[in-house]
C-alpha positions in Angstrom: 109.5 83.5 130.4 109.2 86.9 128.7 112.7 86.8 127.3 112.1 83.3 125.9 108.9 84.6 124.2 110.8 87.5 122.8 113.4 85.2 121.3 110.7 83.0 119.8 109.0 86.1 118.3 112.2 87.3 116.8 112.7 84.0 115.1 109.1 83.9 113.8 109.5 87.4 112.4 112.4 86.2 110.4 110.4 83.5 108.7 109.2 83.9 105.1 105.4 84.3 104.9 105.1 82.6 101.5 106.9 79.5 102.9 104.6 79.6 106.0 101.5 79.9 103.8 102.6 76.8 101.9 102.5 74.8 105.2 99.1 76.2 106.4 96.9 73.5 104.9 99.2 70.7 106.1 99.0 71.8 109.7 95.3 72.6 109.5 94.7 69.0 108.5 97.0 67.7 111.2 95.3 69.9 113.8 91.8 68.7 112.8 92.8 65.0 113.4 92.8 65.2 117.2 95.3 63.1 119.0 96.6 63.2 122.6 100.3 63.1 121.6 102.9 65.8 121.5 102.9 65.9 117.6 99.3 66.9 117.6 100.0 69.7 120.2 103.0 70.9 118.1 100.8 71.0 115.0 98.2 73.2 116.8 101.0 75.6 117.9 102.5 75.7 114.4 99.1 76.3 112.8 98.5 79.3 115.1 102.0 80.6 114.5 101.3 80.6 110.8 98.0 82.3 111.3 99.5 84.9 113.6 102.1 85.9 111.0 99.4 86.1 108.4 97.2 88.3 110.7 100.2 90.5 111.6 101.0 91.1 107.9 97.4 91.7 107.0 97.1 94.4 109.7 100.5 95.9 108.7 99.5 96.1 105.0 96.1 97.6 105.8 97.8 100.4 107.9 100.4 101.0 105.2 97.6 101.3 102.5 95.5 103.5 104.8 98.4 105.9 105.5 99.2 106.2 101.8 95.6 107.1 101.1 95.3 109.4 104.0 92.6 107.3 105.6 92.1 106.4 109.3 95.3 105.6 111.0 97.2 108.0 108.7 99.9 110.0 110.4 99.7 112.8 107.8 96.7 115.2 108.1 94.3 115.1 105.2 94.8 117.9 102.7 92.3 120.7 102.9 91.4 123.5 100.5 93.0 126.7 101.7 90.7 129.5 102.9 91.1 132.0 100.0 89.1 135.2 99.4 88.7 137.0 96.2 90.1 140.5 96.6 89.5 143.2 93.9 
């Protein structure tokens, strides 16, 4: 089961987010029109796959921006002023 899920995840990671986003509304509308058939079930799964890719990319982008700004989640320590003393 886990190997199958890993293969599915690899395929999903290879999909283009812009193309997925263009399908979001289509599958949202299909999902909202409840039906007991397999097509409705697949629409729900597809809708949530699209949302998961969007969420993953949002989290990824937030962490990248945060690390560039030195904010929370940054791997680089924030720059501090050096402790300097005036010596005459």
